[in-house]
C-alpha positions as CSV (number, residue, x, y, z in Angstrom):
1,M,-1.2,-89.6,-13.9
2,R,-2.4,-90.0,-11.1
3,K,-1.2,-86.8,-9.7
4,A,-2.7,-84.6,-12.2
5,L,-6.5,-87.1,-11.2
6,I,-6.2,-85.4,-7.8
7,G,-5.0,-82.0,-8.4
8,F,-8.1,-82.4,-10.7
9,V,-10.1,-83.4,-7.7
10,I,-8.7,-80.2,-6.4
11,A,-9.7,-77.8,-8.6
12,L,-12.9,-79.2,-8.9
13,L,-14.3,-78.9,-5.3
14,I,-12.9,-75.3,-5.4
15,V,-14.4,-74.8,-8.2
16,G,-17.7,-76.7,-7.0
17,A,-17.1,-74.8,-3.3
18,Y,-17.0,-71.5,-5.5
19,F,-20.1,-71.7,-6.9
20,L,-21.8,-72.7,-4.2
21,G,-21.1,-71.0,-1.5
22,K,-22.0,-67.8,-3.8
23,K,-24.8,-65.6,-2.6
24,T,-26.8,-64.8,-5.3
25,E,-29.9,-61.4,-4.2
26,H,-32.4,-60.9,-6.0
27,T,-34.9,-58.6,-5.1
28,T,-38.2,-58.4,-7.2
29,I,-41.0,-55.1,-6.1
30,S,-44.4,-56.0,-7.9
31,D,-45.8,-52.7,-9.2
32,S,-48.8,-51.7,-7.0
33,G,-51.0,-49.4,-7.5
34,V,-52.3,-47.0,-4.7
35,L,-56.6,-47.3,-4.3
36,Q,-58.7,-44.4,-2.9
37,E,-61.0,-46.3,-0.9
38,K,-63.0,-43.7,1.1
39,L,-63.5,-40.5,0.4
40,K,-65.8,-37.8,3.0
41,N,-66.3,-34.1,2.9
42,V,-65.3,-33.5,6.8
43,S,-65.3,-29.9,8.9
44,K,-62.9,-30.2,11.2
45,L,-60.4,-27.4,12.6
46,I,-56.9,-28.5,13.4
47,V,-55.9,-26.1,16.2
48,T,-53.2,-27.9,18.1
49,E,-50.3,-29.5,16.7
50,G,-47.8,-31.6,19.3
51,H,-44.6,-33.3,19.0
52,F,-43.6,-36.6,21.3
53,S,-40.3,-38.3,21.2
54,D,-39.1,-41.3,23.7
55,V,-36.9,-44.2,23.5
56,I,-38.4,-48.1,23.8
57,T,-36.5,-50.9,24.5
58,Y,-38.1,-53.8,23.6
59,K,-37.3,-57.6,24.9
60,D,-38.2,-60.3,24.4
61,A,-36.8,-64.5,25.7
62,K,-38.2,-67.5,25.1
63,E,-37.2,-70.9,26.7
64,V,-36.2,-73.6,24.8
65,Y,-35.4,-77.1,25.9
66,L,-36.8,-78.1,28.2
67,S,-36.2,-74.1,29.7
68,W,-32.2,-75.5,28.8
69,I,-31.5,-72.6,26.2
70,K,-33.1,-69.3,26.6
71,A,-33.4,-67.5,23.4
72,E,-33.9,-63.7,23.0
73,K,-34.3,-60.7,21.2
74,K,-34.6,-57.1,22.1
75,A,-34.2,-53.6,20.1
76,V,-34.2,-49.9,20.3
77,V,-37.0,-48.0,19.5
78,L,-36.2,-44.7,19.5
79,V,-40.0,-42.5,18.3
80,N,-40.5,-39.8,17.1
81,A,-44.4,-38.5,17.2
82,K,-46.5,-36.2,15.6
83,A,-49.7,-35.6,17.6
84,T,-52.9,-32.7,16.3
85,V,-55.8,-32.0,18.2
86,S,-58.8,-31.0,15.3
87,Y,-62.5,-30.1,16.3
88,N,-65.8,-31.2,13.8
89,L,-67.2,-27.6,13.6
90,K,-70.5,-29.9,12.4
91,E,-70.9,-30.6,16.1
92,L,-70.5,-27.1,17.5
93,E,-73.6,-25.7,19.1
94,F,-74.1,-22.2,19.5
95,K,-76.4,-19.3,19.6
96,A,-76.0,-15.7,17.7
97,Y,-77.2,-12.4,18.8
98,E,-77.7,-9.8,16.2
99,A,-78.7,-7.1,18.4
100,T,-75.1,-7.5,20.6
101,Q,-73.0,-8.8,17.8
102,T,-72.0,-11.7,19.7
103,I,-71.9,-15.7,19.7
104,T,-72.4,-17.8,22.9
105,I,-70.9,-21.9,22.2
106,T,-73.3,-23.2,24.3
107,K,-70.9,-26.9,22.9
108,L,-67.5,-27.6,22.0
109,P,-67.6,-31.0,20.2
110,E,-65.7,-33.2,21.8
111,P,-61.7,-33.1,20.8
112,E,-60.3,-35.9,19.0
113,L,-56.9,-36.8,19.2
114,Q,-54.5,-38.2,16.0
115,I,-51.5,-40.2,16.6
116,Y,-48.3,-40.2,14.0
117,P,-45.4,-41.8,15.0
118,K,-42.2,-42.4,13.5
119,L,-40.7,-45.6,14.9
120,E,-36.7,-45.9,13.8
121,Y,-35.0,-49.6,14.6
122,Y,-31.2,-49.7,16.7
123,D,-29.7,-52.5,18.2
124,I,-31.6,-55.1,17.0
125,Q,-31.3,-58.3,18.4
126,A,-32.0,-61.9,17.8
127,D,-30.9,-65.6,18.8
128,F,-31.6,-68.7,15.8
129,L,-33.9,-69.7,18.3
130,N,-36.1,-66.4,18.1
131,E,-36.0,-64.1,15.9
132,F,-38.0,-60.9,15.1
133,T,-41.5,-61.5,13.6
134,P,-44.1,-59.4,12.1
135,K,-46.3,-60.2,15.2
136,D,-43.2,-57.8,17.2
137,Y,-43.5,-55.3,14.8
138,N,-47.0,-54.8,15.6
139,K,-46.7,-55.8,18.8
140,I,-43.8,-52.7,19.0
141,S,-45.9,-50.8,17.5
142,E,-49.2,-51.1,20.3
143,V,-46.8,-50.4,23.1
144,V,-45.8,-46.8,21.2
145,D,-49.1,-46.1,20.8
146,Q,-50.1,-46.4,24.2
147,R,-47.2,-45.4,25.8
148,L,-47.7,-42.4,23.4
149,R,-50.5,-41.5,24.4
150,K,-50.3,-41.6,27.7
151,Q,-47.6,-38.6,27.4
152,I,-49.8,-36.9,26.1
153,E,-52.6,-37.0,27.5
154,K,-50.7,-35.9,30.5
155,S,-49.6,-33.0,28.7
156,T,-51.7,-29.7,28.4
157,I,-52.3,-29.8,24.3
158,V,-56.2,-31.1,24.7
159,I,-56.9,-27.7,27.5
160,N,-54.3,-25.5,25.3
161,A,-56.8,-26.8,21.5
162,Q,-60.0,-26.1,23.6
163,N,-58.5,-22.0,24.1
164,R,-57.1,-22.4,20.6
165,L,-60.5,-23.2,18.7
166,I,-62.4,-20.9,20.8
167,S,-59.4,-18.2,19.2
168,E,-59.4,-19.2,16.0
169,L,-63.2,-19.3,15.4
170,H,-63.0,-15.4,17.0
171,S,-59.6,-14.6,14.2
172,L,-62.5,-16.1,11.9
173,L,-65.5,-14.3,12.3
174,N,-64.0,-10.9,12.5
175,K,-62.1,-11.2,9.3
176,E,-63.7,-8.5,6.9
177,G,-64.0,-5.8,10.0
178,L,-67.1,-7.6,11.3
179,I,-66.3,-7.6,15.3
180,W,-68.6,-10.2,16.5
181,R,-67.9,-11.3,20.1
182,I,-67.4,-14.7,20.8
183,E,-68.7,-16.4,24.4
184,Y,-68.2,-19.7,25.7
185,A,-71.2,-20.6,27.8
186,P,-72.4,-24.8,28.3
187,S,-75.4,-25.5,27.9
188,N,-75.7,-26.1,31.6
189,E,-75.4,-22.8,32.3
190,V,-78.6,-20.1,32.4
191,L,-77.8,-17.6,29.5
192,L,-79.5,-14.5,29.5
193,D,-81.4,-13.4,26.1
């Protein structure tokens, strides 16, 4: 009887440990709708598109328990980004001379640089006392944006965009067999009529 009671208790402990150790995962996705916040008509012309890559190693450490223990976390982030340079054509200033079929651009709009990064995280390591939080991912995004902006501004993409804008305007105006010449002369230069 005693052996049966001990066997029953052991079996009960094994079954209890099985059910307590079994983890159930539940994933819930709630329905949400995409809301259109704002619709705005624009007259922008994207003239240049570039693709950039970068690899970033993010490290963060904090000292816990009176600086006795150092809790570290790190991640390797692969960044692939598309950058576009566009111009708002509503800000373009020009003069048209029908007699000579010439359009003189007196003011180009400021180029607008847009960056669309895609981040892929590899080798994410974190200590129990220093885990990754949404704040870390936001910090990584900010660092990526700053590094990409510096890299893109050092490149020739913006200078190339100005030349492409004038070239695209020329080809738009000369589609229907009209032969108009496009000139760029900033308004601080004296133009002869």
